[in-house]
LOPAZA-964785 format. One line per field, with one value per atom (N, C-alpha, C): residue number from 1; atom name; x, y, z; residue in one letter. Coordinates in pm, 1 decimal. Each point is the difference from the previous one (the first is absolute). Layout:
N
seq	NUM / ...
atom	CA / ...
px	X / ...
py	Y / ...
pz	Z / ...
type	A / ...
This chain:
104
seq	1 / 1 / 1 / 2 / 2 / 2 / 3 / 3 / 3 / 4 / 4 / 4 / 5 / 5 / 5 / 6 / 6 / 6 / 7 / 7 / 7 / 8 / 8 / 8 / 9 / 9 / 9 / 10 / 10 / 10 / 11 / 11 / 11 / 12 / 12 / 12 / 13 / 13 / 13 / 14 / 14 / 14 / 15 / 15 / 15 / 16 / 16 / 16 / 17 / 17 / 17 / 18 / 18 / 18 / 19 / 19 / 19 / 20 / 20 / 20 / 21 / 21 / 21 / 22 / 22 / 22 / 23 / 23 / 23 / 24 / 24 / 24 / 25 / 25 / 25 / 26 / 26 / 26 / 27 / 27 / 27 / 28 / 28 / 28 / 29 / 29 / 29 / 30 / 30 / 30 / 31 / 31 / 31 / 32 / 32 / 32 / 33 / 33 / 33 / 34 / 34 / 34 / 35 / 35 / 35 / 36 / 36 / 36 / 37 / 37 / 37 / 38 / 38 / 38 / 39 / 39 / 39 / 40 / 40 / 40 / 41 / 41 / 41 / 42 / 42 / 42 / 43 / 43 / 43 / 44 / 44 / 44 / 45 / 45 / 45 / 46 / 46 / 46 / 47 / 47 / 47 / 48 / 48 / 48 / 49 / 49 / 49 / 50 / 50 / 50 / 51 / 51 / 51 / 52 / 52 / 52 / 53 / 53 / 53 / 54 / 54 / 54 / 55 / 55 / 55 / 56 / 56 / 56 / 57 / 57 / 57 / 58 / 58 / 58 / 59 / 59 / 59 / 60 / 60 / 60 / 61 / 61 / 61 / 62 / 62 / 62 / 63 / 63 / 63 / 64 / 64 / 64 / 65 / 65 / 65 / 66 / 66 / 66 / 67 / 67 / 67 / 68 / 68 / 68 / 69 / 69 / 69 / 70 / 70 / 70 / 71 / 71 / 71 / 72 / 72 / 72 / 73 / 73 / 73 / 74 / 74 / 74 / 75 / 75 / 75 / 76 / 76 / 76 / 77 / 77 / 77 / 78 / 78 / 78 / 79 / 79 / 79 / 80 / 80 / 80 / 81 / 81 / 81 / 82 / 82 / 82 / 83 / 83 / 83 / 84 / 84 / 84 / 85 / 85 / 85 / 86 / 86 / 86 / 87 / 87 / 87 / 88 / 88 / 88 / 89 / 89 / 89 / 90 / 90 / 90 / 91 / 91 / 91 / 92 / 92 / 92 / 93 / 93 / 93 / 94 / 94 / 94 / 95 / 95 / 95 / 96 / 96 / 96 / 97 / 97 / 97 / 98 / 98 / 98 / 99 / 99 / 99 / 100 / 100 / 100 / 101 / 101 / 101 / 102 / 102 / 102 / 103 / 103 / 103 / 104 / 104 / 104
atom	N / CA / C / N / CA / C / N / CA / C / N / CA / C / N / CA / C / N / CA / C / N / CA / C / N / CA / C / N / CA / C / N / CA / C / N / CA / C / N / CA / C / N / CA / C / N / CA / C / N / CA / C / N / CA / C / N / CA / C / N / CA / C / N / CA / C / N / CA / C / N / CA / C / N / CA / C / N / CA / C / N / CA / C / N / CA / C / N / CA / C / N / CA / C / N / CA / C / N / CA / C / N / CA / C / N / CA / C / N / CA / C / N / CA / C / N / CA / C / N / CA / C / N / CA / C / N / CA / C / N / CA / C / N / CA / C / N / CA / C / N / CA / C / N / CA / C / N / CA / C / N / CA / C / N / CA / C / N / CA / C / N / CA / C / N / CA / C / N / CA / C / N / CA / C / N / CA / C / N / CA / C / N / CA / C / N / CA / C / N / CA / C / N / CA / C / N / CA / C / N / CA / C / N / CA / C / N / CA / C / N / CA / C / N / CA / C / N / CA / C / N / CA / C / N / CA / C / N / CA / C / N / CA / C / N / CA / C / N / CA / C / N / CA / C / N / CA / C / N / CA / C / N / CA / C / N / CA / C / N / CA / C / N / CA / C / N / CA / C / N / CA / C / N / CA / C / N / CA / C / N / CA / C / N / CA / C / N / CA / C / N / CA / C / N / CA / C / N / CA / C / N / CA / C / N / CA / C / N / CA / C / N / CA / C / N / CA / C / N / CA / C / N / CA / C / N / CA / C / N / CA / C / N / CA / C / N / CA / C / N / CA / C / N / CA / C / N / CA / C / N / CA / C / N / CA / C / N / CA / C / N / CA / C
px	6412.9 / 60.4 / -12.0 / 100.6 / -75.7 / -7.4 / 32.1 / 16.0 / -145.3 / -23.5 / -199.8 / -62.9 / -118.8 / -122.7 / -108.9 / -83.9 / -103.1 / -82.8 / -24.3 / -134.1 / -93.8 / -130.1 / -93.6 / -134.4 / -28.3 / -93.6 / -127.0 / -104.7 / -117.5 / -97.7 / 40.6 / -50.4 / -91.7 / -114.0 / -40.7 / -66.0 / -39.9 / -56.7 / -174.2 / -50.3 / -143.9 / -43.6 / -110.8 / -93.0 / -106.1 / -149.6 / -122.7 / 29.5 / -27.1 / -10.1 / -18.7 / 112.4 / -54.2 / 27.2 / 46.7 / 37.6 / 198.0 / 74.2 / 181.6 / 13.0 / 72.4 / 110.1 / -21.9 / -65.1 / -7.0 / 120.7 / 56.5 / 148.2 / 89.1 / -42.8 / 123.4 / -72.7 / 87.0 / 16.8 / 41.2 / -39.5 / 11.5 / -75.4 / -162.4 / -96.1 / -71.5 / -85.0 / -37.3 / -183.7 / -118.2 / -150.9 / -78.8 / 19.2 / -76.7 / -127.3 / -113.1 / -114.3 / -16.2 / -41.7 / -32.5 / -40.2 / -111.0 / -54.4 / 96.2 / 105.1 / 129.8 / 142.6 / -30.9 / 99.0 / 82.2 / -136.4 / 33.8 / 54.7 / -34.9 / 36.5 / 146.1 / 28.7 / 93.5 / 147.8 / 2.4 / 19.6 / 39.6 / -74.2 / 60.7 / 34.9 / -39.1 / 84.0 / 139.8 / 75.3 / 68.0 / 151.1 / -75.4 / 23.5 / 76.6 / -59.5 / -6.0 / 136.0 / 62.0 / 74.3 / 132.4 / -6.9 / 133.5 / 14.0 / -109.9 / 23.6 / 36.7 / 24.6 / 6.2 / -51.1 / -18.1 / -45.4 / -118.1 / -134.0 / -105.6 / -28.6 / -13.0 / -2.9 / -122.7 / -24.5 / -181.1 / 26.0 / -21.7 / -26.1 / -159.9 / 63.5 / -130.8 / -100.0 / 36.6 / -77.8 / 87.2 / -77.5 / 39.1 / -85.3 / 97.4 / -104.4 / -101.3 / -99.3 / -114.2 / 58.9 / -105.8 / 23.1 / 88.4 / -22.8 / 108.5 / 167.5 / -52.3 / 171.8 / 87.8 / -80.2 / 39.6 / 62.1 / 61.7 / 81.3 / -51.1 / -2.9 / -60.6 / -117.1 / -124.8 / -138.3 / -22.4 / 135.8 / -64.6 / -113.1 / -102.1 / -107.3 / 114.8 / -91.0 / 9.8 / 31.5 / 59.5 / -25.9 / -53.0 / 15.9 / -84.4 / -14.8 / -140.5 / -60.3 / 60.2 / 16.5 / 82.5 / -34.9 / -96.6 / -17.8 / 34.7 / -20.1 / 87.0 / 126.0 / 60.5 / 198.0 / -44.8 / -16.3 / -45.6 / -8.9 / -87.9 / 20.6 / 145.7 / 86.9 / 72.7 / 133.3 / 23.0 / 104.8 / -12.6 / -113.1 / -55.2 / 45.7 / -25.8 / 43.0 / 166.0 / 28.2 / 179.8 / 53.9 / -49.5 / 60.8 / 7.6 / -101.2 / 20.1 / 61.0 / 94.3 / 62.4 / 153.6 / 27.9 / 133.3 / 5.5 / -90.9 / 4.3 / -6.9 / 29.7 / 26.0 / -54.5 / -58.7 / -153.3 / 94.8 / 12.8 / 24.1 / -113.9 / 25.7 / -138.7 / 10.7 / 12.4 / 80.3 / -154.0 / 43.7 / -111.3 / 49.3 / -114.1 / 46.7 / -120.8 / -131.9 / -132.0 / 12.0 / -85.8 / -66.5 / -57.5 / -62.7 / 2.6 / 134.1 / 84.1 / 137.8 / -6.1 / -50.5 / -36.1 / -85.5 / -97.5 / -129.7 / 98.2 / 88.5 / 84.7 / 118.0 / 56.8 / 111.7 / -137.5 / -66.9 / -70.6 / -44.9 / -41.1 / -3.6 / 117.4
py	11610.5 / 61.7 / 214.7 / 37.9 / 131.4 / 51.8 / 6.9 / 121.5 / 33.7 / -180.3 / -22.7 / 56.9 / 80.7 / 57.0 / -181.8 / 36.4 / -100.2 / -18.7 / -150.5 / -9.2 / -62.4 / 62.2 / -77.4 / -14.8 / -136.4 / -95.8 / 91.8 / -20.9 / 75.8 / -62.0 / -119.5 / -60.1 / 154.0 / -80.3 / 92.7 / 135.5 / 94.8 / 107.6 / -33.6 / -14.7 / -30.3 / 179.6 / -34.3 / 61.6 / -16.3 / 35.8 / -51.3 / -20.2 / -105.2 / -64.1 / 137.6 / 24.5 / 98.0 / 185.7 / 23.5 / 98.8 / 8.4 / -65.1 / 16.0 / -6.7 / 60.7 / -5.2 / -170.9 / 41.1 / -161.4 / -90.3 / -149.2 / -25.9 / 40.8 / 91.7 / -41.7 / -117.5 / -91.5 / -148.6 / 41.6 / 139.3 / 24.7 / 18.4 / -24.9 / -1.0 / -135.7 / -5.9 / -132.3 / 42.0 / -11.7 / 58.0 / -76.8 / 116.5 / -15.6 / 71.9 / -57.0 / 105.4 / 51.3 / 90.4 / 37.8 / -91.6 / -75.3 / -111.4 / -100.3 / 1.9 / -102.4 / 27.0 / 153.5 / 85.9 / -85.1 / 28.9 / -92.7 / -127.1 / -91.7 / -125.6 / -53.8 / 124.6 / -8.7 / 37.8 / 69.8 / 75.9 / -110.2 / -66.3 / -143.7 / -74.8 / -8.7 / -138.8 / 17.0 / 172.5 / 14.4 / 3.0 / 36.1 / 41.1 / -145.6 / -158.3 / -75.2 / -96.6 / 109.9 / -39.6 / 71.8 / 106.8 / 77.4 / 85.7 / 89.3 / 157.4 / 126.1 / 37.9 / 152.6 / 69.9 / 10.7 / 138.7 / -59.9 / 93.8 / -76.7 / 124.0 / 49.4 / 62.1 / 28.4 / 121.0 / 9.1 / 118.8 / -4.3 / 119.1 / 59.8 / 144.3 / 39.4 / 57.0 / 43.4 / 79.4 / 2.6 / 24.1 / -2.2 / 103.8 / 12.6 / 84.9 / -14.5 / 59.4 / -53.5 / 12.9 / 6.0 / 18.4 / 90.9 / 162.6 / 86.3 / -58.5 / -49.8 / -47.2 / 141.5 / 63.8 / 111.4 / -89.3 / -27.8 / -65.6 / 144.2 / 97.9 / 88.4 / 7.2 / -87.1 / -20.0 / -112.5 / -107.6 / -116.8 / -28.7 / -50.3 / -92.3 / -118.1 / 11.4 / -144.7 / -160.7 / -25.0 / -152.6 / -123.2 / 60.5 / -107.5 / 138.6 / -75.4 / 117.6 / 5.5 / 83.1 / 70.0 / -125.2 / -4.4 / -90.7 / -115.5 / -54.5 / -105.9 / 18.1 / 106.5 / -10.4 / 44.3 / 37.3 / 7.6 / -161.5 / -56.4 / -136.7 / -98.5 / 63.6 / -85.5 / 75.7 / 95.1 / 71.9 / -27.5 / -18.7 / -30.0 / -171.9 / -90.7 / -137.8 / 39.5 / 27.1 / 24.8 / 34.7 / 99.1 / 87.0 / -141.5 / -66.0 / -69.1 / -112.2 / -61.5 / -95.5 / 90.8 / 118.3 / 63.7 / -10.3 / -10.1 / 45.1 / 140.3 / 83.8 / 105.9 / -14.4 / 111.3 / 20.1 / 90.8 / -24.4 / 117.7 / 45.1 / 104.6 / 53.2 / 122.5 / -70.1 / 80.1 / 135.7 / 72.9 / 157.0 / 67.4 / 61.7 / 111.4 / 106.9 / -33.5 / 85.0 / 91.5 / 33.0 / 114.7 / -69.6 / -136.8 / -92.6 / -29.1 / 70.4 / -68.9 / 55.2 / 13.0 / 51.6 / -125.1 / 32.5 / -125.9 / -126.4 / -46.6 / -117.6 / -16.6 / 159.4 / -7.9 / -6.7 / 8.0 / 10.8 / -137.5 / -90.8 / -166.7 / -48.6
pz	12053.0 / -58.3 / 74.9 / 88.9 / 0.0 / -76.8 / -170.8 / -74.0 / -68.0 / 32.8 / -55.3 / 27.2 / -64.1 / 75.9 / 81.4 / 56.8 / 65.1 / -72.2 / -51.3 / -88.6 / 63.8 / 40.9 / 84.0 / -130.1 / 87.0 / -94.5 / -1.4 / -100.7 / 40.1 / -107.0 / -62.1 / -126.1 / -88.7 / -90.6 / -92.6 / 65.5 / -54.2 / 0.1 / -41.6 / 84.9 / -14.9 / -49.5 / -114.7 / -55.7 / -34.6 / -40.8 / -81.4 / -132.8 / -97.0 / -77.9 / -89.3 / -114.7 / -100.2 / 86.8 / 58.8 / 90.3 / 42.2 / -153.1 / 70.2 / -182.7 / 29.7 / -220.2 / -25.2 / -124.6 / -60.1 / -16.7 / -28.6 / 4.1 / 118.2 / 70.9 / 142.7 / 71.9 / 4.2 / 115.0 / 168.6 / 32.0 / 116.0 / 85.2 / -38.2 / 74.1 / 11.7 / 83.0 / 46.6 / -35.3 / -95.2 / -0.7 / 124.0 / 113.6 / 51.2 / 51.2 / 54.9 / -32.0 / 182.3 / 12.2 / 107.4 / 103.0 / -51.4 / 73.2 / 84.3 / -120.3 / 53.2 / 105.8 / -31.6 / 67.1 / 128.0 / 88.4 / 171.8 / -23.9 / -87.4 / -2.1 / -61.0 / -142.4 / -73.6 / 158.2 / 49.8 / 95.0 / 120.7 / 57.4 / 56.3 / -54.3 / -114.1 / -67.4 / -37.1 / -55.0 / 13.2 / 120.5 / 116.6 / 144.3 / -23.0 / 22.2 / 25.0 / -93.7 / -56.3 / -126.1 / 72.6 / 107.2 / 85.5 / -40.8 / -105.0 / -51.8 / 175.5 / -56.5 / 100.5 / -79.8 / -78.7 / -91.6 / -110.2 / 22.3 / -103.6 / -66.3 / -140.0 / -135.2 / -41.1 / -11.6 / -81.9 / -81.9 / -115.1 / -77.9 / 75.7 / 33.6 / 99.4 / -93.1 / -117.3 / -94.0 / -155.6 / -98.0 / -105.4 / -161.6 / -32.9 / -125.8 / -59.8 / -4.1 / -132.1 / -156.6 / -65.0 / -117.1 / -24.0 / 18.5 / 12.1 / 44.1 / 24.9 / 60.1 / 92.5 / 53.3 / 68.6 / 107.0 / 95.6 / 119.7 / 151.9 / -21.9 / 77.6 / 38.6 / -71.9 / 31.6 / 20.6 / -13.7 / -7.6 / 94.1 / 11.3 / 81.3 / 92.1 / 121.1 / 72.9 / -107.4 / 69.6 / -94.3 / 136.1 / 149.0 / 112.1 / 98.9 / 49.9 / 48.1 / 153.5 / 89.6 / 88.8 / 124.9 / -5.2 / 89.5 / -8.3 / -125.2 / 0.5 / -0.3 / -25.0 / 1.8 / 167.3 / 60.2 / 138.2 / 69.7 / -51.8 / 67.6 / -14.1 / -129.8 / -26.1 / 81.3 / 1.0 / 146.9 / 94.1 / 71.5 / 137.4 / 19.8 / -107.5 / 8.2 / 8.4 / -77.0 / -32.0 / 101.1 / 80.3 / 111.8 / 108.4 / -2.2 / 82.6 / 41.4 / -155.2 / -21.0 / -12.6 / 14.2 / -0.9 / -140.9 / -133.7 / -126.8 / -62.8 / -94.0 / -61.1 / -91.4 / -13.3 / -139.5 / -87.6 / -104.0 / -92.3 / -109.5 / -18.0 / -86.9 / -116.9 / -147.9 / -71.1 / 6.1 / -20.3 / -47.5 / -79.2 / -62.4 / -36.4 / -44.9 / 26.1 / -10.8 / 135.0 / 7.2 / 109.2 / 89.3 / 21.8 / 98.0 / 114.4 / -9.0 / 36.5 / 142.1 / 78.1 / 129.6 / 46.2 / -47.6 / 39.8 / 9.0 / -85.2 / -12.5 / 136.7 / 12.7 / 64.0 / 185.7 / 23.6 / 84.8 / 92.6 / -123.0 / -16.8 / 61.9
type	M / M / M / P / P / P / D / D / D / L / L / L / P / P / P / D / D / D / V / V / V / L / L / L / L / L / L / S / S / S / G / G / G / W / W / W / I / I / I / H / H / H / V / V / V / P / P / P / E / E / E / G / G / G / R / R / R / F / F / F / F / F / F / P / P / P / G / G / G / I / I / I / D / D / D / I / I / I / S / S / S / K / K / K / A / A / A / T / T / T / S / S / S / P / P / P / E / E / E / Q / Q / Q / L / L / L / L / L / L / A / A / A / R / R / R / F / F / F / E / E / E / E / E / E / V / V / V / V / V / V / A / A / A / H / H / H / G / G / G / V / V / V / K / K / K / W / W / W / F / F / F / K / K / K / I / I / I / I / I / I / A / A / A / D / D / D / F / F / F / P / P / P / G / G / G / T / T / T / D / D / D / M / M / M / N / N / N / L / L / L / F / F / F / T / T / T / A / A / A / P / P / P / L / L / L / T / T / T / Y / Y / Y / P / P / P / V / V / V / E / E / E / I / I / I / V / V / V / R / R / R / Q / Q / Q / V / V / V / V / V / V / E / E / E / A / A / A / A / A / A / H / H / H / A / A / A / V / V / V / G / G / G / V / V / V / R / R / R / V / V / V / L / L / L / A / A / A / H / H / H / S / S / S / T / T / T / G / G / G / P / P / P / D / D / D / V / V / V / G / G / G / A / A / A / I / I / I / I / I / I / E / E / E / A / A / A
């Protein structure tokens, strides 16, 4: 239908355990060690976008000082794997390391 937006399948938002708002069931607990394997798993199901929470506030809940949830090198590995198969990576980020995530 021409008046409706396109909807793109991306699956879960990936984030380490305890680094997202409790009770919101749109995230999949994914440790840094699991991230690349999880990417490969969901891409096999045909997703064209892979979403991560790149940083999340500490106990002060200050979005602007949020520490990274994944090491930049691991994010870079996922981005390289994604680009190799035509998949895009979306990273939610509000903290001071957003530039490093964009560079990845």
